[in-house]
N, C-alpha and C positions, 0 to 999 in steps of 0.2 A: 155662775148660773148654768143650769143643764137642762136639756130636753131629753126625755126618755123616749125611746123608739120601740113601738110594738108592731107585731106582724099584722098585715092587713087582714088576714083570715083568722087570727087568734089574738084578741085584745087582752087576754088574761095573762100573757107572759111577756116580759120585757125582752126585746131582741138586741137592744143596744142603747147607746146614749151619745149625745152631742153636747159637749161642755165648752165653755169659754170662761177664762178667768180675767182678772183686771189687767194683767200684763200682756194680754193678747194671745195667750196660749190656747189653741183650739184643739180639741180632741174628739175624734169620731171613732168609737169602738163598738164592736158587736159584743153581745153578752158573753160569748165564748172566748173573749180576749183575742179575737181576730179583727182585723180592720186596719185603720190608718189613723195617724194623728199628724197634726202640723202646727207649727208655731210660726206665726208671722209677726214680725216686729222690726225694730231698727238695729238689732244686734246680730252678731255672726252666728248665733244659735238658731236662727230661723231655718226650718227644715221640714221636709215631709218624711214620715217614717211609716213603713208598712209592717204589720205584725201577723203572725200565725201561731196559734197554740202558745201564746204568751212569749214567744221568741221574736226578736226584731229581725226581719228578713232583708229589708232593703231601706236605704236612706238616700234622699236627695237633699244635699246640703244647700245652704243659702248661696254658696259660690258656684253652684251648678255641678258639683261633683256627685257622681252616682256610686254608691257602695252597695254591693250585694254580699251579704255575709259579714259586713263590717258597718259599724255606726259612725265611723270617723274617716270617710274617704278623703284622701288628700290629692288624688288625681281625678281626671275627668271620668274615668271608669276604673273601679277597683273591685276585683272579685276575690273574696277571702273564704277559706275553708280550713279547718283544723289539720287535715291530713292530705288533701289532694284537690286544690282549687283547679277547676276546669272551665275553659270557655269552649263552646261548641257551636260550629256553624253547620246547620243541617239543610240539605237540599230537599225540599218537600216534593219529592218525585219518586214514585215507586218503580220507574223504569229509567235507569241510568245507562247511557250508551257510551261507546268509545268517543273520546275527545270532547265530552261534555264537561263543563266546569262544575266543580263541587262547591267552590267558595273561594273567596279571595279577600285579601287585606290590601286596601289602596292607601298610599301615602300621598297626600295632596296638600295644596296650599291655596289660600285665597288670592295670592299675588302671582301672576297677573289676572287669571280668570278661573281659578279653581281647578286647574289642570292637574292630572296625576303624574307624579315624577317617578314612582316606583310601585311595584306590585309583587306580592307573594300570592301564588295561586295554586290551588289543588285541582287536578284534572283526572278524569277517568281515562285509563289507558286500555280499556276494553269494556265490553258490556258486563255490568254487574249482575251477579247471581248469588245464591246462598253460599256463604263461605268462599266467595270468589270476587274480590274487590280490587282489581288491579288499578293502581293509581300512581300519580307522580306529583312532585312539587316543582313548580316553575318559579324562577326569580327574574323579574323584569326591572330594567332601569332605563332612564331617558338620557340619550346622548346630548352633548352640548349642541346648541343651535337647533334643537328639535323639540317638538311637542308630542312626539309619539314614543311610547315605551317599546323596548325591544327585549326579547327573551335573551338572557345572558347565561343562565345556568339552569340545569334540570337534574333532578334525581328521579330516575324512572322506577317502574314497578319492580325491577330486578335489583334495585339498589345501586345501579350504575350511575356515575356522576358525569355529566357532560357540560363543558364550558364552551359555549359557542357552537354546540353541535348536540343533536339527539344521540345519546351514547349507546354503543353496542358493547363496550368494554367496561370493566370496573371504574376506570378513569379515562376520559377522553377530552382532550383540549384541542380546539381548532381555531386558528386565527386566519381569517380571510379578509380580502379587501384592502390590504396594505402591502408595503414592500416586504413584509416579513411573514408571508403566508406559510403556515406550517400546521401539521397535525401530530399530536403526541397521543399515543395509546398505551395505557398500562393495563395488561391483561395477564392471563395464565402463562403466556409465553414470554413475559418480560415487557420491556419498553420498546416501542417501535416508533 
C-alpha cells in the first residue's frame, strides 16, 4: 500500500510517496528520486538509506554501521569514493589564531570512565590568513598510572619533527626527567 504526497500549495502535482509492503519494507521517496527509505524487520537487511538524484548517498545498517558512499558498511564509519575518499574536520571560525586547535581525534574507552588515552590533534601555529595557514600535528599518549594525556611528538609548520620537545631542527629528540637525560638534534650541520 502507498500514500501519495502532494505539495501543500500545489495539490495538482505529486511530490513523493510513502509505501509499505507485507514484509515490512517502508519507503519514503520524493518524486525526483531524492529522499530516504528504510526497512525495519527481523533480518540483517534492516537499514536506513538516503538517496539523491537516484544515487544512494548514505546507509545506516541494522548493526549501526554508517556508510557514506557505500551501501554495505562493515565498520562503524566507512567513507567510500571511487578516486579520493576524504574525511574533513572543519573549524567553523573565520578567525583562527596561534595555538588554537583546528580539530582532533580522541581514542577513548568506556572502562573505567570514558577517559581519553591518546589524541592526534591539529593546531594553528600562527594567525591564519589568505594562503597563510601555519599548522602543526601533535600526538599525545597517556603514561602508565595517569589519567592525563601528554604531548609526545609534534610535526610543526616547518616540517620539523620533535619527540619530547617543540622542534627547531628537522629532527629533535629530547629525553628529560630520567637518569638518561639527553637531546639529539639532526639539522643542516649534522647530528649534535
